[in-house]
MARKE-703875 format. One record per residue (C-alpha): x, z negated, y negated. Coordinates in steps of 0.05 Angstrom, whole numbers, padded with zeros to 5 digits, always signed. Example, Ala and Ser with C-alpha at 12.3 -4.5 7.8 and 13.67 -1.06 7.14 Angstrom:
+00246-00156+00090
+00273-00143+00021
This chain:
-00227+00956-00341
-00289+00916-00316
-00302+00960-00260
-00227+00956-00238
-00228+00885-00244
-00296+00885-00199
-00265+00921-00147
-00205+00871-00140
-00250+00813-00141
-00296+00853-00087
-00236+00863-00037
-00220+00786-00054
-00295+00763-00034
-00292+00804+00031
-00223+00778+00054
-00243+00709+00042
-00318+00723+00073
-00291+00746+00132
-00238+00691+00142
-00292+00639+00136
-00328+00677+00188
-00271+00677+00242
-00263+00597+00227
-00342+00585+00241
-00354+00569+00171
-00405+00586+00122
-00381+00647+00086
-00424+00649+00019
-00427+00593-00034
-00457+00519-00016
-00520+00505-00041
-00533+00433-00074
-00606+00435-00053
-00584+00440+00017
-00542+00377+00014
-00579+00333-00039
-00595+00261-00014
-00669+00249-00003
-00718+00237-00066
-00712+00166-00083
-00641+00162-00055
-00610+00182-00120
-00621+00191-00195
-00596+00238-00241
-00546+00220-00303
-00535+00276-00363
-00458+00285-00381
-00467+00328-00434
-00418+00383-00449
-00360+00371-00399
-00300+00415-00383
-00313+00434-00306
-00248+00439-00269
-00256+00509-00237
-00225+00484-00174
-00282+00433-00163
-00334+00487-00171
-00361+00485-00099
-00429+00531-00102
-00501+00532-00129
-00551+00491-00148
-00600+00534-00113
-00602+00588-00060
-00619+00647-00102
-00550+00667-00117
-00511+00641-00063
-00510+00698-00021
-00476+00743-00076
-00412+00711-00072
-00362+00693-00023
-00344+00616-00008
-00292+00625-00061
-00334+00655-00116
-00319+00726-00115
-00366+00779-00107
-00387+00812-00047
-00447+00854-00077
-00432+00934-00073
-00397+00962-00132
-00458+01005-00148
-00509+00945-00156
-00533+00922-00224
-00500+00856-00208
-00434+00893-00205
-00449+00928-00267
-00461+00859-00301
-00405+00824-00274
-00362+00883-00304
-00386+00877-00369
-00371+00796-00372
-00306+00816-00348
-00292+00866-00400
-00326+00816-00452
-00279+00759-00430
-00215+00799-00436
-00235+00825-00503
-00270+00764-00537
-00271+00709-00486
-00331+00672-00454
-00354+00616-00494
-00423+00603-00478
-00425+00542-00432
-00457+00543-00366
-00504+00494-00334
-00483+00454-00273
-00500+00392-00226
-00440+00346-00205
-00449+00307-00145
-00394+00271-00109
-00346+00297-00161
-00360+00375-00134
-00397+00418-00183
-00459+00465-00168
-00476+00524-00214
-00546+00530-00238
-00538+00577-00295
-00481+00620-00307
-00457+00644-00233
-00426+00709-00258
-00387+00672-00315
-00358+00622-00266
-00334+00680-00218
-00306+00717-00271
-00265+00657-00298
-00242+00644-00227
-00220+00712-00216
-00174+00710-00285
-00150+00646-00264
-00185+00599-00313
-00168+00522-00307
-00237+00504-00335
-00301+00523-00361
-00342+00483-00406
-00412+00462-00378
-00468+00423-00392
-00470+00371-00329
-00522+00331-00297
-00494+00284-00254
-00536+00268-00180
-00520+00195-00167
-00535+00173-00096
-00548+00102-00076
-00487+00055-00055
-00470+00062+00018
-00422+00033+00061
-00387+00101+00072
-00316+00113+00046
-00334+00175+00005
-00389+00138-00030
-00344+00081-00043
-00291+00129-00075
-00346+00158-00117
-00371+00094-00144
-00297+00072-00166
-00287+00139-00200
-00353+00129-00237
-00324+00062-00252
-00263+00098-00273
-00297+00152-00311
-00326+00103-00361
-00258+00084-00383
-00227+00152-00381
-00271+00216-00377
-00226+00249-00325
-00257+00294-00269
-00202+00332-00238
-00165+00282-00200
-00195+00258-00140
-00162+00211-00085
-00169+00202-00007
-00162+00127-00008
-00203+00076-00030
-00180+00027-00088
-00133+00086-00114
-00172+00091-00186
-00159+00021-00202
-00086+00036-00179
-00084+00093-00229
-00110+00052-00290
-00057-00001-00271
-00005+00054-00263
-00015+00084-00330
-00005+00016-00366
-00079+00002-00378
-00120-00063-00362
-00177-00060-00320
-00235-00022-00362
-00193-00010-00423
-00208+00059-00454
-00167+00111-00458
-00155+00141-00523
-00160+00218-00538
-00083+00217-00537
-00077+00181-00476
-00126+00233-00444
-00085+00290-00470
-00014+00260-00442
-00044+00244-00386
-00070+00317-00372
-00004+00352-00394
+00038+00309-00343
-00015+00317-00283
-00019+00390-00303
+00056+00400-00295
+00063+00358-00231
+00005+00393-00196
+00037+00460-00212
+00105+00437-00179
+00070+00400-00120
+00033+00459-00108
+00089+00508-00106
+00125+00468-00062
+00070+00472-00008
+00030+00416-00029
-00035+00448-00012
-00012+00450+00062
-00010+00368+00062
-00072+00330+00086
-00074+00292+00020
-00104+00311-00049
-00059+00328-00105
-00081+00262-00136
-00053+00218-00076
+00015+00248-00085
+00008+00239-00161
-00009+00164-00151
+00050+00151-00100
+00097+00191-00154
+00081+00154-00217
+00076+00090-00178
+00149+00097-00153
+00182+00126-00216
+00138+00094-00272
+00089+00134-00315
+00123+00130-00383
+00186+00154-00343
+00160+00210-00315
+00126+00235-00377
+00194+00248-00407
+00227+00286-00344
+00232+00357-00357
+00200+00414-00312
+00265+00424-00270
+00275+00341-00263
+00202+00332-00237
+00212+00393-00186
+00273+00356-00161
+00242+00289-00157
+00185+00319-00120
+00227+00354-00074
+00263+00291-00058
+00199+00252-00046
+00168+00296-00002
+00175+00252+00058
+00135+00200+00021
+00080+00250+00007
+00079+00266+00080
+00078+00192+00106
+00008+00189+00065
-00022+00238+00112
-00010+00183+00166
-00065+00142+00127
-00010+00084+00117
+00004+00085+00194
+00071+00039+00204
+00115+00042+00264
+00109-00037+00279
+00168-00057+00321
+00147-00129+00345
+00215-00145+00382
+00287-00119+00379
+00288-00051+00417
+00302-00051+00491
+00297+00026+00504
+00351+00063+00529
+00395+00107+00480
+00409+00175+00487
+00477+00185+00526
+00509+00214+00460
+00489+00155+00422
+00530+00107+00471
+00589+00146+00476
+00583+00154+00399
+00568+00092+00367
+00575+00079+00295
+00637+00033+00284
+00623-00032+00250
+00685-00022+00206
+00647+00029+00166
+00596-00018+00144
+00595-00050+00078
+00528-00084+00065
+00499-00116+00001
+00448-00166-00006
+00406-00167-00068
+00380-00230-00087
+00317-00247-00134
+00345-00319-00152
+00405-00356-00135
+00418-00394-00065
+00423-00460-00103
+00358-00452-00140
+00314-00415-00084
+00298-00441-00014
+00286-00360+00003
+00344-00338-00024
+00387-00396+00005
+00359-00376+00072
+00379-00304+00067
+00448-00333+00041
+00457-00368+00107
+00440-00305+00141
+00494-00263+00103
+00545-00321+00120
+00525-00319+00194
+00535-00243+00196
+00611-00252+00168
+00620-00306+00220
+00589-00263+00275
+00628-00196+00259
+00695-00233+00225
+00737-00170+00226
+00680-00110+00228
+00644-00109+00167
+00643-00139+00098
+00585-00170+00055
+00574-00176-00016
+00515-00202-00054
+00486-00198-00119
+00440-00248-00152
+00384-00258-00206
+00354-00194-00193
+00291-00174-00239
+00246-00117-00237
+00279-00095-00296
+00351-00102-00268
+00343-00090-00195
+00359-00016-00199
+00422-00028-00233
+00442-00076-00180
+00427-00029-00126
+00464+00030-00164
+00526-00021-00165
+00522-00039-00095
+00529+00041-00084
+00582+00052-00129
+00616-00006-00100
+00620+00030-00030
+00567-00007+00004
+00525+00037+00058
+00471-00019+00084
+00429-00056+00031
+00388-00112+00041
+00337-00122-00021
+00309-00192-00001
+00242-00192-00031
+00178-00149-00037
+00182-00143-00111
+00242-00095-00104
+00212-00050-00057
+00196+00009-00112
+00272+00001-00131
+00287+00014-00060
+00257+00077-00052
+00278+00104-00110
+00352+00093-00093
+00338+00112-00021
+00311+00177-00043
+00371+00192-00091
+00425+00165-00042
+00403+00196+00032
+00463+00173+00060
+00454+00099+00045
+00409+00059+00087
+00366+00014+00048
+00320-00046+00079
+00267-00088+00040
+00244-00157+00067
+00175-00145+00061
+00107-00138+00103
+00055-00088+00113
+00098-00034+00066
+00092+00036+00084
+00149+00079+00061
+00187+00131+00091
+00255+00128+00060
+00269+00060+00077
+00254+00004+00130
+00224-00061+00117
+00237-00121+00159
+00199-00190+00162
+00189-00255+00205
+00131-00276+00242
+00132-00344+00206
+00057-00360+00229
+00079-00373+00296
+00120-00434+00265
+00066-00452+00221
+00022-00465+00276
+00070-00510+00310
+00078-00542+00239
-00004-00554+00230
+00001-00584+00303
+00051-00631+00287
+00013-00652+00220
-00052-00658+00259
-00025-00705+00311
+00009-00746+00244
-00042-00744+00197
-00084-00815+00206
-00138-00795+00154
-00151-00723+00171
-00124-00700+00111
-00067-00646+00103
-00046-00611+00043
-00009-00540+00049
+00028-00517-00012
+00033-00444-00010
+00076-00398-00064
+00045-00332-00069
-00020-00297-00039
+00016-00243-00009
+00012-00202+00062
+00043-00257+00114
+00023-00320+00069
-00052-00319+00092
-00033-00313+00163
+00016-00375+00148
-00037-00416+00121
-00088-00399+00173
-00039-00408+00232
-00026-00484+00203
-00099-00500+00196
-00111-00475+00267
-00053-00508+00292
-00080-00572+00261
-00152-00567+00285
-00125-00553+00357
-00097-00625+00359
-00145-00655+00307
-00210-00623+00306
-00231-00667+00239
-00168-00640+00213
-00181-00615+00131
-00125-00571+00099
-00122-00579+00029
-00096-00513-00005
-00053-00511-00063
-00010-00457-00098
+00051-00476-00131
+00051-00407-00175
-00019-00424-00205
-00027-00435-00284
-00033-00511-00301
-00039-00541-00232
-00011-00615-00224
-00003-00603-00149
+00023-00683-00144
-00041-00703-00180
-00082-00665-00128
-00042-00700-00071
-00063-00767-00098
-00129-00745-00112
-00141-00721-00039
-00099-00780-00010
-00068-00730+00046
-00030-00758+00095
+00016-00701+00108
+00041-00647+00062
+00071-00575+00085
+00115-00564+00025
+00167-00509+00023
+00200-00489+00079
+00268-00516+00067
+00316-00553+00018
+00341-00526-00046
+00409-00538-00048
+00417-00552-00128
+00353-00606-00116
+00376-00646-00058
+00299-00656-00045
+00262-00685+00010
+00200-00648+00000
+00204-00595+00044
+00175-00577+00112
+00122-00624+00140
+00129-00694+00106
+00089-00761+00106
+00085-00800+00043
+00106-00873+00047
+00088-00892-00021
+00125-00849-00068
+00180-00829-00012
+00168-00775+00033
+00186-00781+00108
+00212-00710+00132
+00176-00695+00208
+00194-00624+00213
+00208-00557+00187
+00211-00485+00197
+00268-00440+00206
+00280-00373+00184
+00343-00352+00225
+00356-00294+00183
+00425-00289+00212
+00401-00267+00286
+00350-00219+00246
+00404-00190+00205
+00454-00187+00272
+00405-00151+00318
+00387-00098+00255
+00456-00088+00251
+00466-00077+00325
+00406-00022+00321
+00456+00016+00277
+00519+00005+00320
+00488+00022+00389
+00448+00086+00369
+00377+00053+00364
+00368+00064+00292
+00371+00140+00297
+00335+00132+00365
+00278+00097+00325
+00278+00151+00269
+00247+00207+00308
+00247+00271+00272
+00176+00281+00308
+00140+00219+00264
+00129+00210+00196
+00111+00137+00200
+00141+00082+00167
+00182+00034+00205
+00175-00040+00202
+00217-00096+00243
+00166-00152+00251
+00200-00198+00298
+00183-00277+00314
+00201-00333+00366
+00211-00287+00424
+00269-00253+00384
+00301-00320+00362
+00289-00308+00289
+00236-00360+00279
+00241-00436+00299
+00217-00505+00283
+00264-00566+00278
+00236-00636+00290
+00261-00697+00260
+00276-00761+00292
+00212-00793+00266
+00167-00751+00308
+00145-00787+00372
+00164-00766+00434
+00101-00744+00456
+00089-00698+00401
+00162-00667+00406
+00136-00651+00476
+00074-00612+00450
+00119-00581+00401
+00166-00552+00459
+00106-00536+00502
+00079-00496+00440
+00148-00460+00433
+00159-00437+00496
+00086-00411+00500
+00090-00371+00444
+00160-00348+00453
+00141-00326+00524
+00080-00290+00495
+00028-00328+00535
-00002-00353+00475
-00020-00328+00407
-00042-00375+00354
-00097-00322+00335
-00131-00320+00401
-00203-00342+00419
-00263-00353+00375
-00237-00359+00308
-00279-00377+00244
-00270-00363+00166
-00295-00411+00107
-00352-00353+00107
-00373-00339+00184
-00345-00318+00246
-00274-00271+00251
-00282-00258+00324
-00325-00288+00379
-00291-00258+00440
-00261-00322+00476
-00209-00273+00508
-00191-00238+00450
-00142-00234+00402
-00122-00208+00330
-00081-00150+00328
-00020-00147+00288
-00045-00112+00231
-00108-00158+00228
-00058-00211+00225
-00016-00177+00163
-00075-00155+00129
-00119-00225+00128
-00159-00231+00065
-00192-00295+00096
-00186-00371+00105
-00194-00414+00160
-00258-00459+00167
-00219-00518+00155
-00185-00500+00092
-00205-00524+00026
-00184-00484-00023
-00184-00409-00041
-00140-00349-00056
-00132-00342-00129
-00136-00279-00173
-00080-00250-00199
-00098-00276-00271
-00096-00338-00248
-00018-00340-00225
+00042-00354-00267
+00076-00298-00301
+00130-00302-00250
+00086-00282-00191
+00067-00217-00220
+00120-00172-00192
+00112-00195-00127
+00033-00195-00130
+00035-00122-00158
+00071-00098-00097
+00049-00145-00039
-00015-00181-00069
-00072-00188-00012
-00128-00146-00034
-00195-00172-00015
-00238-00128+00029
-00310-00115+00009
-00366-00134+00058
C-alpha cells in the first residue's frame, strides 16, 4: 500500500515539477535560508506547539531536502531509493495508526518552513490533511513601509487576541476589520469556543468558495470571507446551512470579483454625455415602469439632510407628474432598514434610493437578493458591484462659504460645526478653511463636532468669540431656526449670510434620465467589474450657494466669480500649494488634488483649530455611519 501511494505521489510531484519549469518558476521547495532577512534585521519568537495549516507550508528551512520534493511537497526521487522506502513506511504508518509526532518548523510572513519532518509533511499533504502539529519558531522582521510587512504586523497583533494562522488578507486594516466583524472590541481575547465556531464557519465557507472557483480569483479566501460576513453579519452566517451558504456565495460572486480591482471605482464626475448604442435610443425604458422608493434615516421635519432629499423627491414628482410614482419610508435604522427595503420591493418599487451611508450594507444585500431592482445608496468612496452610489461635491460650495465667512469676519475667527467625520466631510471642512484663507490670510477656523459626547458648542463659540459660524447646511422645518448656513452673531441672534444648497432634485432627475435614455446599461459594461459612483457638483447644477441680502454687493460679486470659475472647472478649490496642520500636502503651485485624494482626506488644513475625533469620542447615533464611512487615518 505504501509503495502504491509513493508511486502516485511521485507522479503528482513530477507533474508539478514540469509545470513549474514551463512557467519559469523554481520547481523544488522554497528554502527559508535563501529569503531570510539579514542578521540583525529580525528576531526569533518561539510559539510552542501549533496546528500548522498544510496549505501554508511553503518549503524547508535549509537546502538539504529541498531538491527531494517538487514545489507542492510531493516526492520526486525515484521509487528504488532509500528516501522512497522511508516515505512508503511513513505512508503505511499514517493509514494504520496516524502520524502523531509533531514536526519542527519556522514561520516567516505567515508561511511555514520545515526544519524537521519534511517526509511527514509530504505524506500528510498527499492524504489531504488540513493541518499538522508542529513546534514553531516565528521569524519577526523589522517594521518597514512595505505593504506585506504592515499586514504581517497587523496579523501578529491580531494573533495575540486570536491565535488563528489560517486566514490571510491582501489589504491593510483587514485583521482589525475581522475583529470588529465578529463582534469583538480591539484587543479583546477570543475564547476557546469562539475559536472553534470561527474555524467551523471559515472551513465551510472556504470549501464552497473554492468549489465555486475562488482559487482563480486574485484575492485570498480571507478577503472574500471578510467581505461576506461584513455584508451578511457574522452571527447570521453562522446559522446558515451549507446549501444556504453556497447560494449566498454564488449570489455574492460579483462582490468577490470586485475585490480584485483593489477597490477601484468608476467615478463619474459629470452626467454622461456619451452617445448611446442605437438600440438603447430606439428602445428606451418607459418612465411609466418606474416606481421609486426613498428610504430615509429620519423624517423631513427633524433632519435637514432628510428634508433636502425629500425636496428632491417632490421635485421628481413635479418634473415627471404623469410618468413615475414615488413613495418614501422614514425613520430607518440599521435594525429595520432591511425590512423597509423589503417593503418597498413588495410594494412594486423597481428603483430604490437609500439616502445615508449607514444603509449601504442593507442596500447591497437587497440588490443581491433582487437583481431586477435597481438600488442606489447616497455615500462617497463606497465600492460595491451590485449597487451604485451617488454624492455631491459639496466641498465646492463650502469653499465659497469659507470665502464669504473670511470676508465677513471682523476678528478673523470662524467656527465650523461639522457632524460626522466621514468621507466627504473632511473635504468640506478643508475647502471652507481654504476659501476663508484665500480672502483673509489671518482667518482661523475653529472646528467643532455636533456628534461629540459632552461638548457644549454654544459655550465653545462664546469662548472663541467667532465672528462667523458655519452651522448645519439648511433649516430643519420643525425647528424653524436661523442657525444654519453661514451666520453672523449679533448679540444672541444670528444674521444669516449665505447657505449651501444640495439640489437633490436635479441630481435625481439626471439619474432617472440615465435609465430612460439607456446610459445606465451603457455605463454598466459587462467587461468591467468596477463599482460605479456618481459624484457631481456645480457644473452639473446639483450644488449651489444662496446669498442673503445682508451680504455686501462686492462680496456677492466675489461669490458669482467663484461660482462661474468652479462651474466651468477653470478653478479647483484644492489646487496649488496646500498645507495641513502637520506640514506640506503638495508643493506644486500648478498641481491639484485628484478626486480620490479629495474623497479620502484624513488631514486638516493648517488654519483649522481642532481635530478629527475618534469613534469612541462620538455619540451612539454616529456609530452606524462611522462604521460604514468613517475616515481612516493613514499611517506615515
